[in-house]
C-alpha positions, 0 to 999 in steps of 0.5 A: 247689547245688540243681538245677532241670529246665529247666522249673522253672527258668524257672517260678521265674527270679526266684528263682532269680537272688535265691537266686544273689545271696545266694550259693547259686549253682543249677544248671539241668539240660536232659533231667536233665544238667547244663546251667547254673550261675546266679551273681551277677556278683561272684562270675563277678568273682572266680573265677580269669581263667585259669591261668599259661602253662608260660612264666610258671611257667618264667620263676618257676622261673628266677628261684628261684635265687640270683642269678636270672640266667642269666648266673651260671650255671657254664656260662656261665664257659667260653669255649670256641672253637664246636665245640671239644669234637668230636675232629677 
């Protein structure tokens, strides 16, 4: 990816768009620092929209077991009255 200072990019904007449409993103700098990247609309739309949330990842993990349901876990097999684990 080639970088252009903003004054050069402004003068050659049409050329930068043509290069981006050809699949070559173009970087524009301002005061020597990275500012923007020009990419084609197709490339922009093809990017990943968002990372999965923690809740999505946890749901995938829970469903990865054999039964895939929380009802078949060993801790659900015991039916004890609430508080019966504590000695009086």
